[in-house]
C-alpha positions as semicolon CSV with decimal commas, in nm:
position;residue;x (nm);y (nm);z (nm)
1;M;0,015;-1,642;-6,413
2;D;0,281;-1,880;-6,544
3;C;0,220;-2,074;-6,862
4;N;0,346;-2,406;-6,721
5;F;0,079;-2,652;-6,830
6;A;0,160;-2,976;-7,010
7;A;0,146;-2,991;-7,388
8;V;-0,158;-3,146;-7,551
9;T;-0,057;-3,349;-7,853
10;D;-0,262;-3,414;-8,164
11;Q;-0,380;-3,773;-8,127
12;K;-0,675;-3,916;-8,314
13;D;-0,805;-4,100;-8,009
14;R;-0,842;-3,782;-7,808
15;A;-1,169;-3,594;-7,783
16;N;-1,161;-3,237;-7,911
17;I;-1,232;-2,932;-7,699
18;K;-1,291;-2,605;-7,885
19;I;-1,140;-2,293;-7,728
20;I;-1,249;-1,948;-7,843
21;E;-1,010;-1,673;-7,736
22;C;-1,179;-1,339;-7,655
23;P;-0,925;-1,053;-7,656
24;R;-1,206;-0,810;-7,736
25;D;-1,368;-0,899;-7,404
26;A;-1,034;-0,852;-7,228
27;M;-0,963;-0,512;-7,383
28;Q;-1,297;-0,336;-7,413
29;G;-1,335;-0,235;-7,049
30;L;-0,994;-0,070;-7,018
31;H;-1,015;0,309;-6,986
32;E;-0,668;0,380;-7,123
33;F;-0,676;0,338;-7,501
34;I;-0,452;0,058;-7,626
35;P;-0,263;0,184;-7,934
36;T;-0,382;0,027;-8,256
37;E;-0,037;-0,111;-8,336
38;D;-0,031;-0,289;-7,997
39;K;-0,370;-0,444;-8,063
40;I;-0,249;-0,566;-8,402
41;R;0,067;-0,714;-8,251
42;Y;-0,130;-0,891;-7,979
43;L;-0,397;-1,026;-8,211
44;Q;-0,134;-1,141;-8,458
45;S;0,034;-1,339;-8,181
46;L;-0,300;-1,499;-8,090
47;L;-0,360;-1,598;-8,453
48;A;-0,042;-1,805;-8,435
49;V;-0,171;-2,009;-8,140
50;G;-0,435;-2,199;-8,336
51;F;-0,755;-2,111;-8,151
52;D;-1,069;-2,217;-8,333
53;T;-1,204;-1,861;-8,323
54;L;-1,078;-1,520;-8,216
55;D;-1,335;-1,275;-8,079
56;F;-1,117;-0,988;-8,194
57;G;-1,328;-0,669;-8,200
58;S;-1,669;-0,510;-8,232
59;F;-1,861;-0,297;-8,478
60;V;-2,047;-0,082;-8,229
61;S;-2,071;0,287;-8,155
62;P;-1,736;0,436;-8,044
63;K;-1,933;0,625;-7,779
64;A;-2,050;0,296;-7,632
65;I;-1,713;0,119;-7,639
66;P;-1,432;0,368;-7,710
67;Q;-1,164;0,099;-7,683
68;M;-1,297;-0,073;-7,995
69;R;-1,316;0,235;-8,216
70;D;-1,022;0,113;-8,425
71;T;-1,163;-0,232;-8,506
72;R;-1,168;-0,158;-8,880
73;A;-0,806;-0,043;-8,882
74;V;-0,700;-0,344;-8,678
75;L;-0,885;-0,587;-8,904
76;E;-0,743;-0,437;-9,220
77;S;-0,387;-0,477;-9,083
78;L;-0,407;-0,840;-8,970
79;D;-0,223;-1,105;-9,170
80;L;-0,449;-1,410;-9,188
81;S;-0,249;-1,599;-9,447
82;G;-0,086;-1,841;-9,203
83;T;-0,369;-1,917;-8,962
84;K;-0,665;-2,151;-8,943
85;T;-0,832;-1,933;-8,680
86;K;-1,162;-1,771;-8,776
87;L;-1,259;-1,419;-8,673
88;L;-1,569;-1,315;-8,477
89;A;-1,690;-0,956;-8,439
90;I;-1,951;-0,838;-8,191
91;V;-2,243;-0,632;-8,324
92;A;-2,541;-0,476;-8,148
93;N;-2,767;-0,366;-8,432
94;E;-2,832;-0,374;-8,807
95;R;-2,574;-0,109;-8,889
96;G;-2,298;-0,294;-8,708
97;A;-2,397;-0,621;-8,873
98;R;-2,388;-0,465;-9,220
99;D;-2,049;-0,306;-9,152
100;A;-1,894;-0,626;-9,016
101;S;-2,040;-0,846;-9,289
102;E;-1,865;-0,644;-9,559
103;Y;-1,533;-0,796;-9,450
104;E;-1,458;-1,134;-9,603
105;E;-1,216;-1,201;-9,316
106;V;-1,498;-1,205;-9,059
107;S;-1,664;-1,547;-9,033
108;Y;-1,889;-1,491;-8,732
109;L;-2,106;-1,208;-8,602
110;G;-2,173;-1,223;-8,230
111;Y;-2,484;-1,068;-8,077
112;P;-2,537;-1,028;-7,700
113;F;-2,895;-1,133;-7,626
114;S;-2,977;-1,088;-7,259
115;I;-3,262;-1,268;-7,093
116;S;-3,254;-0,995;-6,826
117;E;-3,473;-0,705;-6,942
118;T;-3,270;-0,461;-6,734
119;F;-2,935;-0,572;-6,873
120;Q;-3,062;-0,583;-7,233
121;L;-3,171;-0,221;-7,204
122;R;-2,841;-0,116;-7,050
123;N;-2,627;-0,315;-7,292
124;T;-2,801;-0,254;-7,627
125;N;-3,064;0,013;-7,550
126;A;-3,340;-0,227;-7,648
127;T;-3,600;-0,442;-7,474
128;I;-3,580;-0,818;-7,510
129;L;-3,855;-0,815;-7,773
130;E;-3,685;-0,533;-7,962
131;S;-3,362;-0,728;-7,938
132;L;-3,535;-1,032;-8,087
133;D;-3,636;-0,818;-8,385
134;R;-3,274;-0,707;-8,421
135;V;-3,161;-1,068;-8,420
136;K;-3,401;-1,141;-8,708
137;V;-3,240;-0,865;-8,912
138;V;-2,885;-0,964;-8,820
139;Q;-2,956;-1,329;-8,902
140;D;-3,089;-1,228;-9,245
141;I;-2,771;-1,028;-9,307
142;C;-2,560;-1,326;-9,203
143;V;-2,743;-1,556;-9,443
144;A;-2,711;-1,306;-9,728
145;K;-2,340;-1,251;-9,663
146;S;-2,245;-1,613;-9,583
147;K;-2,166;-1,537;-9,219
148;T;-2,267;-1,734;-8,911
149;L;-2,447;-1,571;-8,620
150;V;-2,335;-1,654;-8,266
151;I;-2,585;-1,561;-7,996
152;Y;-2,455;-1,494;-7,646
153;I;-2,729;-1,567;-7,393
154;S;-2,609;-1,308;-7,143
155;M;-2,721;-1,331;-6,781
156;G;-2,785;-1,695;-6,874
157;F;-2,727;-1,818;-6,520
158;G;-2,876;-1,531;-6,319
159;N;-2,857;-1,152;-6,285
160;P;-2,796;-0,888;-6,015
161;Y;-3,102;-0,677;-6,091
162;G;-3,376;-0,884;-5,935
163;D;-3,520;-0,978;-6,276
164;F;-3,684;-1,319;-6,246
165;W;-3,460;-1,604;-6,368
166;N;-3,499;-1,976;-6,400
167;V;-3,390;-2,239;-6,651
168;E;-3,732;-2,234;-6,819
169;I;-3,675;-1,869;-6,915
170;V;-3,342;-1,963;-7,072
171;Q;-3,517;-2,246;-7,258
172;K;-3,790;-2,011;-7,383
173;W;-3,551;-1,766;-7,546
174;V;-3,323;-2,031;-7,691
175;D;-3,636;-2,181;-7,851
176;E;-3,732;-1,844;-7,998
177;L;-3,385;-1,783;-8,139
178;Y;-3,352;-2,136;-8,271
179;R;-3,666;-2,082;-8,477
180;L;-3,485;-1,794;-8,648
181;G;-3,214;-2,030;-8,767
182;V;-2,947;-1,959;-8,505
183;T;-2,709;-2,256;-8,483
184;I;-2,447;-2,140;-8,229
185;F;-2,523;-2,027;-7,874
186;Q;-2,288;-1,931;-7,592
187;L;-2,453;-1,957;-7,252
188;S;-2,296;-1,665;-7,069
189;D;-2,230;-1,657;-6,696
190;T;-2,215;-1,279;-6,714
191;I;-2,169;-1,207;-6,343
192;G;-2,006;-1,533;-6,237
193;V;-2,299;-1,690;-6,053
194;A;-2,333;-2,020;-6,240
195;K;-2,358;-2,323;-6,012
196;E;-2,302;-2,687;-6,092
197;D;-2,673;-2,773;-6,081
198;S;-2,776;-2,503;-6,330
199;I;-2,481;-2,580;-6,559
200;E;-2,569;-2,949;-6,552
201;Y;-2,938;-2,887;-6,612
202;L;-2,890;-2,649;-6,905
203;F;-2,631;-2,847;-7,098
204;S;-2,778;-3,190;-7,029
205;N;-3,117;-3,069;-7,154
206;F;-3,019;-2,834;-7,436
207;L;-2,768;-3,050;-7,619
208;P;-3,003;-3,348;-7,677
209;T;-3,290;-3,109;-7,760
210;Y;-3,090;-2,927;-8,029
211;P;-2,862;-3,192;-8,186
212;D;-2,788;-2,969;-8,487
213;V;-2,687;-2,670;-8,272
214;E;-2,350;-2,589;-8,114
215;I;-2,395;-2,473;-7,755
216;G;-2,095;-2,344;-7,566
217;A;-2,004;-2,179;-7,238
218;H;-1,883;-1,827;-7,169
219;F;-1,800;-1,847;-6,801
220;H;-1,693;-1,567;-6,571
221;T;-1,532;-1,706;-6,262
222;T;-1,321;-1,659;-5,951
223;P;-0,981;-1,830;-5,930
224;D;-1,116;-2,104;-5,704
225;T;-1,439;-2,190;-5,891
226;W;-1,327;-2,225;-6,252
227;H;-1,266;-2,601;-6,245
228;E;-1,612;-2,703;-6,124
229;K;-1,775;-2,491;-6,395
230;V;-1,566;-2,629;-6,679
231;D;-1,583;-2,986;-6,551
232;T;-1,961;-2,982;-6,506
233;A;-2,015;-2,833;-6,853
234;W;-1,777;-3,081;-7,018
235;R;-1,926;-3,383;-6,842
236;N;-2,270;-3,274;-6,965
237;G;-2,165;-3,249;-7,329
238;C;-2,028;-2,895;-7,373
239;K;-1,723;-2,892;-7,602
240;R;-1,701;-2,519;-7,679
241;F;-1,554;-2,274;-7,427
242;D;-1,468;-1,904;-7,434
243;G;-1,160;-1,782;-7,251
244;T;-0,908;-1,501;-7,230
245;I;-0,538;-1,518;-7,155
246;R;-0,485;-1,457;-6,781
247;G;-0,862;-1,431;-6,737
248;F;-0,837;-1,064;-6,815
249;G;-1,158;-0,862;-6,839
250;G;-1,507;-0,957;-6,733
251;C;-1,832;-0,788;-6,644
252;P;-1,827;-0,475;-6,424
253;M;-2,169;-0,573;-6,286
254;A;-2,019;-0,873;-6,105
255;Q;-2,046;-0,810;-5,732
256;D;-1,726;-0,999;-5,654
257;S;-1,413;-0,811;-5,761
258;L;-1,232;-1,144;-5,814
259;V;-1,474;-1,245;-6,090
260;G;-1,315;-1,228;-6,434
261;N;-1,314;-1,409;-6,764
262;M;-1,226;-1,776;-6,777
263;P;-0,845;-1,797;-6,810
264;S;-0,760;-1,979;-7,131
265;E;-0,463;-2,140;-6,960
266;N;-0,707;-2,306;-6,719
267;L;-0,898;-2,449;-7,014
268;I;-0,572;-2,580;-7,156
269;T;-0,478;-2,731;-6,819
270;Y;-0,818;-2,900;-6,800
271;A;-0,773;-3,040;-7,150
272;S;-0,425;-3,170;-7,071
273;T;-0,540;-3,332;-6,746
274;H;-0,832;-3,505;-6,915
275;G;-0,655;-3,612;-7,234
276;L;-0,842;-3,372;-7,459
277;H;-0,707;-3,225;-7,782
278;T;-0,702;-2,846;-7,821
279;G;-0,496;-2,810;-8,138
280;L;-0,306;-2,519;-7,982
281;D;0,062;-2,432;-8,021
282;L;0,171;-2,376;-7,663
283;A;0,498;-2,202;-7,752
284;S;0,295;-1,944;-7,943
285;Y;0,057;-1,923;-7,648
286;A;0,346;-1,838;-7,416
287;T;0,455;-1,563;-7,656
288;A;0,102;-1,421;-7,668
289;M;0,085;-1,426;-7,289
290;K;0,399;-1,214;-7,265
291;I;0,251;-0,959;-7,503
292;S;-0,072;-0,963;-7,302
293;Q;0,121;-0,888;-6,984
294;A;0,287;-0,592;-7,156
295;I;-0,025;-0,425;-7,293
296;L;-0,314;-0,537;-7,068
297;H;-0,289;-0,405;-6,715
């Protein structure tokens, strides 16, 4: 995909849209191990772009996600001296949270909380209630270590397992997690089934209900449905979006092989078209895209 979108300049009268780049999500499903030095080179290029946050790696069992087994080595080799971008690491339990929180460079811990019982068991080997207990522990660690917990509400727009889903179930678990002190949620369209009506309902109801909470969107999408998802979320108050360069990666449970992560270049195009400010350096983005094309395939 060509990086041929218009530049978005820094003007005070423009609304801000926050883009979180997720190279961890793009890399973790690849079977062929990406050499550590290539990961470092790619992440370093992304740090130059100016994303608000970089979801760079995960502190989980190497058996569960072999691709991320070098997260510590990668983190310890990154040069953060010239970037404003903050780092986010995914964790799945207390041990991972304690390991990640020992690094001053990590600002956010991300935890995947599925409202599908089946997916929660498959993803973290825990029931939803057991996962809630884990969140309590991880949140306590975050508070003690001056980190911020980001909860991904996975299967937030539906699931392929036949587990019952409706917006009230999403509301129930966001309420439970909010009571624990969680202040950032990403509503995750894990298998790419979000529709305009559910996007509109969730964001138009959640954002006024939780004025002190940041609620964003982690969309998976096909090439021809990305715009309606982003546009509906933005028009209903969402200002935080996850993406990956070239839309690489996604969830293997998606039934449509065209479903992948939201391409970050599409988010940038949307921002440019609607006069929104991203704060990104597009020359650096083009460089990062070239590196992505070389190592992600």
